[in-house]
N, C-alpha and C positions, 0 to 999 in steps of 0.2 A: 477245793475252791484254790487255784491258783492264780498269783496276782502277778503282773511283770511290771516292774516302774524303769527298769534299766532295755534301751533299746525303744521297740516300738510297744508304748503301754498299752496293757492288754489284761479282759479279765476269764479266766478259762473254770467253765462249772458244769456239770451234768453231760458234759459232751456239747456244749455249744460254747463258742470263742468270740465275747464282746470286744471287738478291735478300736483301735485311738481313735478314728471314725465317730463311731458311735459317740463318743461324749460330747461333738458338737462345737470344737472349739478349745481353744490352748488354755483358758483361765480354768476349766471344769476337770481337765488332764492337771492344770497347775494344783487344783486344790485337792484333788486326787491323792498326787502325791504327797505333798505337804500333810494331810491326813495319816499315812501309812508311813512315815517316817518321823520315830516307827511304830508301827502297826500297834494296835489297841492304844495308845496314846489319846489323852482329851488333848485340843488346841484349841487356844482360846481364841476367839474372835478379831481377835487386834491382831496376831499371830498369821493370822490369815491372810488380815489385809496387806500386812507386811509385806508376805511372802509373794502375792497377786500384784501389787502396784508400790512397793519398796517406801519412798518418802512421800510421794505425790498420790492418796488415794483420793477418788471423786468426793465431793462434796457428801454423797448421799451414798457412802462406801457400805454404811450396814446393810442398807437394802438391797444394793448390786450383789454384795455375798449372799445375803438371803436367795438371792436369784438365782446364783450359780448355786449353789448347796440343792437348791429345787430340783435344778437340771440334773445334777448328780445323784439325787435318791431316783429318777428315772431311770437312770443309767445300771444304778447300781438293784435296782429291778429286774431288769432284764435279765440281767446275772443270774437272778437267781434269789436275791435277798429283800424279806418282805421290806416292799417302801415305806412302810409306816415304822421299821427297824433300822435301816439301810445309814442313814446318817442321824445321828441322836444328837438331841441339843439339850444342855441344860447348863445354868448357873454361869451363863457365857461362853461357854465351850462346845465343837462339835466333836464328834466319833464317830467312826465307821461302824456299823453292830458285824464284825467279821466272826463266821465260826471260829471255833477254839481251835480246828484244824487246819484252818486255813496256812496256806504258804506262801511266802512274801519273798521276790525273789534277793531284796536286796538285804533284807533278816538273815535267809537262807547261806548269803553270801559270809555276810559278818562272821556266824556263826563255823562256817566253817573255816573261815581264817583263824578264827581261834582257835579248832580245833587242829588245825595242820600246825601252827605255831606250837601249842603243846606239845605234839607227836613231835618233834623237830628238838626239843628240850630234853624228850623223853628218848630220845636216840631211836626214833620208828619213823626211818626216814620215806618208805613205802607208806606210810598209813597220811603221812604227812602230804604224801604227791595225791592221793587220791581224794583229799580234803581240799587242796588247794587247786586241783584241778576244778571243781565246783566254784569257788572264789571268785579263779582267773578268767571264767567263761560267761558271767554274768557281770564282770567290774569291768570286763574288754569294751561292755556296749556305752554309746553314748547313753546320755544323761537328761532327756529334758532338751534335746536339741534347738536351738533356736532361743532359748529363755535366757534372758542377759542378766535380770533380776541379781538381787543379792543374796537369798536364800536358794535360790537354784544354782549359781555361781559357789558357791559356801558347798553345798552337797557334793557339787562336780570334783571344789578340792580334797573333801575327803572321802569319796571315792576313787579318787587317781592315788591315796594313800594306801588305800585298800587294795588297789591291782598293783602299787609297786611292792606292797608286803606279800601280796600272793605269788607272784613275778619272784621274788626272793627265795621264799618256801621250795616254790619248782625249782629254779637254777640250783639249788642243795639238794635238792631229790635226785634229781637229774646227774649232777656232777657223781653224787655215792654209787648211780646207779652202772656207770662210768659210760655217759653220755655228754660230753665235754660239748661237746657243740649245741644240743639245746640249753644246756647251763648256760654259754655264752649268751645264746639268742635271748632267755629269759631276763639274766639280770643287763643288758642292753634295754629292755624292755621295760625294765623296771626305772633303768637311769632316764630313758625316756619321760613315765609318767609322773617321777619325783626326781629333777635333774637336782632339788639340794638337798635331796636326802642322801647321805654319807652312807648311810648300810647297804643302799644300792651301788653305788660304786665300789665298794668294798666286795660286796657278791661279784663282780664284773672281774676285780682284780682277781679274786679266788677261782673264776670260773676259766677265765685266762690261764693262769697258772696253772690250775688242774690238767686245762691242754696242751698243756708246755710250751706254752707262748710266752716266756718273762718278758720278752721286750713288750707285748700287747699290754700286759699286766701291768707292768712300767708307764706306758702312755696313759694306762687309763686312770692313774692317779695323776700325772700331770694334769687329764682334762680337770680330774676333779681339784687338784690345790688350783688349778687358776679360775676355775668359773667360781670357785666360792670366795678366793681371795679378789677377783674382779668386783663381784656383785654385792659381797659381804664387808669385804675389808679386814679376812681372820681368816687363819692357819685350817688346816682340816682337824679333826679330833684326835684325841690319843689312840684311840684304837685303829682310824686311817692311816698313820703314824707308822705303828705299829707293824700294820701288814704291811706297809710300804718299806719298810726295814725286813721283813721276813722275805720280801720280794727279789730286794737289792741280794741278800744271802743266799737264796735260791740257786743251784746249779742244773 
């Protein structure tokens, strides 16, 4: 079983595809995503209600939630899960009864990103590239587009951080492989995903420097400094300043 939460929500199992349209509405989709972030976890009814309705749940929210979960059980049954076990209920919590070998895209992206960063620390950039590609292609897809609630927004912010990390890993791998233009492009994507993440700005500075564009590297620093100074009222951190001095000394 393969489950996709980024982009269009879908379940792929035994050669069949249950598309997002089969969920019958945004609330079932949102509940499904909340129950699988992370997979195999039990989620309290209160946490599900908070994801669905933020601070303004309906008066009979428990009844409404029960109806949504019942609809979700039907969807999961069409995907091949036994209906009685598709969404378990115990001790005030719900849990999706996934097969132990189920693949969930966001979990796979998190594991791939961890592996990529570990490979870079171990000086294995080729391995880092292959792992980071998995994370990058999952995390660049939108998550629950159109949902404006607190939980969905927090998840998007967290996933944007993962996307920036994947871009940083790829930028370093491409630089190692002698492809500076690709390194610059990925570093720019990292900055766009997380504008206040200094490591992404440093990745862009290093990519420009590796491409022989010292002036662009200095400009990347100035943009970082101005953004952080104007928005947060502080100066860039020591690592960013040290890289700036390195760029200044470069010839």
